[in-house]
N, C-alpha and C positions, 0 to 999 in steps of 0.2 A: 428805538421807536420815537418819532416826534409826534406830539400832540398838537393838533391844530383846531383852532376855534374861529371859523369864518362862515361866510354866507353859504358855502357849498352844503353844509350841514342841512339846511333846510331842504334843499333839493333833494338829498339823499334820503332824509327821512319821510319826505312825502312820498318818494318812489318806493321805499321800504313798505309804508302803510298800503299804497296802491297794490303792490305784489301780494301782501298778505290777504287783502280783500279778494283778490282774484283767486288766491288758494282756497279760501272759506267759500267763494262762490262756486267753484267746481266742485268742492266737496259736498255741498248741500244740493248741487244739482245730480250728483251721483247718488245721493240718498233720496232722489225724488221729490225735493222740497220745491214747490211752485216758486216761479221767478218773483213774484211780487212779495211773498212771504221771505224769500231768500234775500231780497234786497234790504227788507226792514232789518232781518238779523244781521246782515253785515255792516249796515250803517249804525245799528246800535252797539254792536260788538266793537267795531272800530273806534267808535266815539269813547266807548267806556275804556278799552285798553289805553288810548291815547290820553285821556284823563289820568289814568294810573301813571302814565310817564310824565305828564305835565305837572300834576299837582298832587300826586299820590305820595304815600309813604309806606315803607315796609318795616315792621318792627321785628327784630331778632334779638333775644336775650337783652332786652332793655335798650338795645341800640336801635337808632332810627337811620333809615336809608332812603334815599330817592332814586327810584329806577332811571337808568339813563341808556340810551341806544348810542352805540358808536359804530363807526364804519372805518375799515382800514384798507387802504389802496395797496397796489403792488409795490410801492415804494416806502412801505411800512409808515405811512403817516395816518394817524388815528384821527378821524374827524370826530369832534366831541363838541357838544353845545352845553354850556353853562349859563346861557342867557335866557331869561325868562320871556324875552321879546318875542321868540318863537314858540308857538304853541301848536303841537300836532294835532290837537282835537279840532282846531279850526278847518282842518283838510279832510276830516272824516267823511262827511256826507258828500262833498264835492268829489271825492276819490271813489265813493261808493257809486254816484251817478255815473262817473266815467267808467268804471268797471262794467256797469250794466248798460253801457252805450246810451246814456241819457245826455 
């Protein structure tokens, strides 16, 4: 497996976030949460989850880890981002607006 760190990661991560928001939106709709409240929930949740990825840390047995999302293509290239220039939380509310058709 080849590990690749390039600009394609940003596109993949933003699309992953958008798909996650759409899943959450559909789940909230299924449970009869009104659209305005659902949009607020989706925006807040996607922002908070992205902040965990961008700036968060997880501690297990005194060891600190940073959550990372990777994407593998059919050629077994693993897209990975170790660059702090890309911040997924910057996309959270824009992707939420897009998911809700705004």
